[in-house]
C-alpha positions in Angstrom: 81.8 93.0 143.3 82.8 92.8 139.8 82.9 96.2 138.0 82.3 96.6 134.3 79.3 96.7 131.7 77.6 93.4 130.8 77.8 92.6 127.2 77.8 89.5 124.8 81.0 87.7 124.5 81.7 88.8 121.0 81.1 92.4 121.9 83.6 92.2 124.8 86.3 90.6 121.9 85.7 93.5 119.9 86.1 96.1 122.8 89.4 94.4 123.8 90.8 94.6 120.2 89.8 98.4 120.1 91.2 99.4 123.5 94.5 97.6 122.8 95.2 99.2 119.4 93.9 102.6 120.4 96.6 102.2 123.3 99.0 100.7 120.8 98.4 103.4 117.8 98.9 106.5 120.2 102.8 106.4 119.6 102.9 106.4 115.7 101.3 109.9 115.0 104.0 111.3 117.5 107.1 109.6 115.7 107.8 112.9 113.8 108.2 114.6 117.2 110.1 112.0 118.9 112.3 112.1 116.0 112.9 115.6 116.0 113.4 115.6 119.7 116.1 112.8 119.7 117.8 114.7 116.4 118.3 111.7 114.5 117.6 110.1 111.0 115.0 107.4 109.9 117.8 104.7 110.0 118.3 105.3 113.8 114.5 105.9 114.6 113.9 102.6 112.6 116.5 100.6 114.7 115.0 101.8 117.9 111.5 100.6 116.9 113.1 97.2 116.5 113.0 97.2 120.2 109.2 96.7 120.3 109.8 94.1 117.6 112.1 92.0 119.5 109.9 92.2 122.8 106.9 90.9 121.1 108.6 88.0 119.5 110.1 86.7 122.8 106.7 87.1 124.4 104.8 85.2 121.6 107.4 82.4 121.5 107.5 81.8 125.5 104.9 83.4 127.1 101.9 81.0 126.4 102.4 78.5 129.3 103.0 81.5 131.7 99.8 83.2 130.7 97.7 80.0 131.1 99.2 79.6 134.7 98.3 83.1 135.7 95.2 83.4 134.1 94.2 85.2 131.0 91.6 87.5 132.9 94.3 88.6 135.4 96.8 89.3 132.7 94.5 91.2 130.3 93.2 93.5 132.8 96.7 94.3 134.0 98.5 94.5 130.6 96.6 97.0 128.9 97.0 99.6 131.5 100.5 98.5 131.9 101.1 99.0 128.1 99.9 102.6 128.2 102.3 103.1 131.1 105.3 101.5 129.4 104.9 103.8 126.3 104.6 107.1 128.5 107.8 106.0 129.8 109.5 105.3 126.6 108.7 108.5 124.8 111.1 110.2 127.4 114.0 108.2 125.9 116.8 110.7 124.9 118.6 108.5 122.3 117.5 105.7 119.8 119.5 103.2 122.1 117.4 104.0 125.0 114.3 104.1 123.2 115.2 100.4 122.1 115.7 99.4 125.7 112.5 100.7 126.8 110.3 99.5 123.8 111.6 95.7 124.5 109.1 95.5 127.7 106.5 97.4 125.5 106.9 94.5 123.1 106.6 91.8 125.6 103.5 93.3 126.9 102.1 93.3 123.3 102.9 89.9 122.7 100.9 88.9 125.9 98.0 90.8 124.9 98.0 89.4 121.3 98.0 85.8 122.4 95.2 86.4 124.8 92.8 88.5 122.8 93.4 86.3 119.5 92.9 83.3 121.3 89.8 84.7 122.9 88.3 85.6 119.5 88.9 82.0 118.4 87.3 80.3 121.1 84.4 82.8 121.1 83.9 82.1 117.3 83.8 78.6 117.8 81.5 78.8 120.7 79.1 81.1 118.6 79.2 78.9 115.5 79.8 82.0 113.1 82.7 84.1 112.1 84.0 87.2 114.2 87.7 87.0 113.6 87.7 89.4 110.5 85.5 91.9 112.5 87.4 91.6 115.8 90.5 92.6 113.5 88.6 95.2 112.0 88.0 96.7 115.4 91.8 96.6 115.9 92.0 98.9 112.8 89.1 101.0 114.0 91.0 101.4 117.4 94.2 102.4 115.3 92.2 104.9 113.3 91.0 106.4 116.5 94.4 106.7 117.9 95.7 108.3 114.8 93.0 111.1 114.7 93.3 112.0 118.5 97.1 111.9 117.9 96.7 114.2 115.1 94.6 116.6 117.0 96.8 116.7 120.0 100.1 117.0 117.9 98.4 120.2 116.2 97.3 121.6 119.5 100.9 121.5 120.6 100.9 119.0 123.3 104.1 117.0 123.6 104.4 113.2 123.0 105.2 113.0 126.7 102.0 114.4 127.9 99.9 112.9 125.3 101.2 109.4 126.4 100.8 110.1 130.1 97.2 110.9 129.5 96.7 107.6 128.0 97.5 105.9 130.9 94.4 106.8 133.2 92.1 106.7 129.8 93.1 103.2 129.1 92.8 102.0 132.6 89.4 103.4 132.9 88.3 101.8 129.5 89.7 98.6 130.7 87.8 98.5 133.9 84.6 99.7 132.7 84.4 97.8 129.3 86.6 94.8 130.3 86.0 94.4 134.0 83.8 91.5 133.6 85.7 89.7 131.2 86.1 85.9 131.6 88.0 83.7 129.2 85.9 81.5 127.1 86.2 77.5 127.3 88.9 76.0 125.8 88.7 74.5 122.5 89.9 70.8 121.8 92.9 71.8 119.8 95.6 70.3 121.6 97.7 70.1 118.6 98.0 73.6 118.6 98.9 74.1 122.1 101.6 71.1 122.0 103.4 72.1 118.6 106.9 73.1 118.2 108.1 76.5 119.2 109.3 76.8 115.5 107.5 75.0 112.7 109.7 74.3 109.7 108.0 75.7 106.6 107.5 73.6 103.4 107.9 74.9 99.9 104.1 75.2 99.6 104.2 77.5 103.0 107.2 79.6 101.6 104.9 80.5 98.6 102.1 81.5 100.9 104.7 83.6 102.4 105.4 85.3 99.3 101.6 85.9 98.8 101.6 87.8 102.4 104.8 89.6 102.4 103.9 92.5 100.6 100.7 92.9 102.5 102.4 92.7 106.0 105.3 94.9 104.9 103.4 97.7 103.3 100.8 97.6 106.2 103.8 98.2 108.8 105.3 100.8 106.5 102.3 102.8 106.6 102.0 102.6 110.4 105.7 103.3 110.9 106.4 106.1 108.3 103.4 107.8 106.9 103.4 110.7 109.3 107.1 111.2 108.7 106.4 110.8 104.8 103.8 113.7 105.1 106.3 115.9 106.8 109.1 115.3 105.0 107.6 115.4 101.3 104.6 117.8 101.6 105.7 119.6 105.0 102.4 118.7 106.6 101.2 120.2 109.8 101.4 117.7 112.7 97.6 117.2 112.5 97.8 116.2 108.7 100.7 114.1 109.4 98.9 112.1 112.1 95.7 111.9 109.7 98.0 109.7 107.4 98.7 107.1 110.0 94.7 107.0 110.7 93.7 107.1 107.1 95.2 103.6 106.2 93.8 101.9 109.3 90.4 103.5 108.4 90.1 102.1 105.2 91.6 98.7 106.5 89.2 98.6 109.1 85.9 99.1 106.9 87.0 96.6 104.4 87.8 93.9 107.0 84.4 94.3 108.7 82.9 93.5 105.4 85.7 91.0 104.2 83.8 87.6 105.1 81.1 88.2 102.6 83.6 88.7 99.5 85.6 85.8 100.9 82.5 83.8 100.9 81.3 84.7 97.4 84.4 84.8 95.3 87.6 82.7 94.9 90.5 83.4 97.5 92.7 83.7 94.4 90.4 86.5 92.8 90.0 88.3 96.0 93.6 88.5 96.8 94.7 89.7 93.3 92.2 92.5 93.4 93.5 93.5 96.9 96.9 93.4 95.7 96.0 95.3 92.7 94.4 97.8 94.8 97.8 97.9 97.2 99.8 98.4 94.1 98.0 101.2 92.8 98.1 102.7 96.4 101.6 102.2 96.7 102.7 103.8 93.4 100.5 106.7 94.3 102.6 107.3 97.7 105.8 106.6 95.7 105.4 109.1 92.8 102.5 111.6 93.9 103.6 115.4 94.1 100.0 116.2 95.5 99.3 115.6 99.0 95.5 114.5 98.4 96.9 111.8 95.8 99.2 110.6 98.5 96.4 110.3 101.2 94.4 108.6 98.4 97.5 106.0 98.0 97.5 105.5 101.7 94.0 104.7 101.8 94.1 102.2 99.0 97.1 100.6 100.7 94.8 100.0 103.7 92.3 98.4 101.5 94.7 96.3 99.9 96.4 95.0 102.9 93.1 94.2 104.7 92.4 90.4 104.1 95.4 89.0 102.1 96.8 87.5 105.6 93.7 85.8 106.7 93.2 84.2 103.1 96.9 82.9 103.1 96.2 81.5 106.9 93.0 79.6 105.6 94.9 78.2 102.6 97.7 77.0 104.9 95.2 75.2 107.1 93.5 73.3 104.3 96.6 71.9 103.1 96.9 68.1 103.6 100.7 67.5 103.2 101.2 68.1 107.1 98.8 68.7 110.2 97.1 72.0 109.8 98.7 73.5 113.1 101.9 72.9 111.9 101.2 74.7 108.3 99.4 77.5 110.2 102.4 78.0 112.7 104.9 78.1 109.9 103.3 80.6 107.9 102.6 82.7 110.8 105.9 82.7 112.3 107.7 83.7 109.1 105.1 86.4 108.1 105.3 88.0 111.7 108.9 88.1 111.8 108.7 90.0 108.3 105.8 92.3 110.0 108.0 93.1 113.0 111.2 93.7 111.5 110.9 94.8 108.0 109.2 98.2 108.4 111.3 99.5 111.2 114.4 98.4 109.0 112.8 100.6 106.2 114.2 103.6 108.1 117.7 102.7 106.6 116.1 102.8 103.1 114.4 106.1 103.8 117.6 107.8 105.1 119.9 106.7 102.4 117.4 107.0 99.4 114.7 109.2 100.6 111.5 108.5 102.6 109.2 107.7 99.5 111.5 104.6 98.8 110.1 103.3 102.4 107.1 102.7 100.3 108.5 102.1 96.8 110.5 99.3 97.8 107.3 97.5 98.3 106.4 97.3 94.7 108.5 94.3 93.6 107.0 92.5 96.6 103.4 93.4 95.4 104.4 91.7 91.8 105.4 88.6 93.6 102.6 88.2 95.9 100.3 88.8 92.7 102.1 86.2 91.0 101.7 83.6 93.9 98.4 84.4 94.7 97.5 81.0 92.7 98.7 79.3 95.9 95.3 80.3 97.6 93.1 78.1 95.5 90.3 78.8 93.3 87.2 77.4 95.9 85.8 80.0 98.3 87.1 79.6 101.9 84.7 78.0 104.0 86.9 77.3 107.1 87.8 79.7 109.7 91.4 79.9 110.9 92.3 82.4 113.7 94.7 84.7 112.8 98.0 84.5 114.6 98.9 87.1 117.2 100.3 89.9 115.0 100.2 93.9 115.9 98.0 95.0 113.3 94.7 93.1 112.8 
């Protein structure tokens, strides 16, 4: 007998994004405590976080055919509890090297989940005939917001990261069974070109310009996830609760913006929407970089969440609409390069923070925002009318 709640397919997709990000986001409010327990600087901590990036990149590159063979339902229902368990093991690492090693299987599991839920969102969207991708990633952000708030509360209550992440294992397992127990993958779309394309798509000059558009958003989103809690602790001596709130805040404003993004994208030109968002991202980054007031820093993090919300989907749509090469090749080229930047850039900002101060983990993004603002013309002047599934990136 199948266990689980009956619900429409798009609601099940939203729930999968939420559960996954709630599980994944639980570790980030606890990074200050993990860093203190290991007694290391931001550089060593950042390097250890690259383990998850490496595992995710390997999984996204090679896991696709194996997931198809095993079955998406079987993998998803086992991978979500497994992800929680792997995180619970990883936080026991006594050193950055061991944390790096333990995060590699975490990243491999993340990559498998990303492939399945993004593909499922795309297939359900195609079957329904209306957009759900931005809202699906909004629920990713809502899940991250929830994880940040729970992490802030349990940190303030004095629970260790080890106990906190251990409690996540039964919580995620129960949620997976109850909410996703009836999950069945949607029918394949007729997009053989996407399935049979090259593992690495060579970027054209036009795609490299679109990479410039996206880079500030993906780097600054990752910086907020990885370093905002430590920033609040180091700069404002924030209590564990308020340090955790910093992680949740950017995800919350990002979630709300993504939830309503489609109406703005349909009404205004991609270039105009992107430049407004990049302007908001720039203001938020400046506030985080220079503010001497904690409330202004929170405002900056919230504005950064808004600014990073829809830049990447806009660039993906622009890549798909180009006619110089097949759409699948252009989409893959943009996704792969931007994804590497998202995975590797923010953890490596730890070295910047250690040698120049934690504020510079954010301040270094200001030139990137300027480059993206200038390059935004590449998005075009017509409203985007096509839907392109976002690739598997652990953010939404």
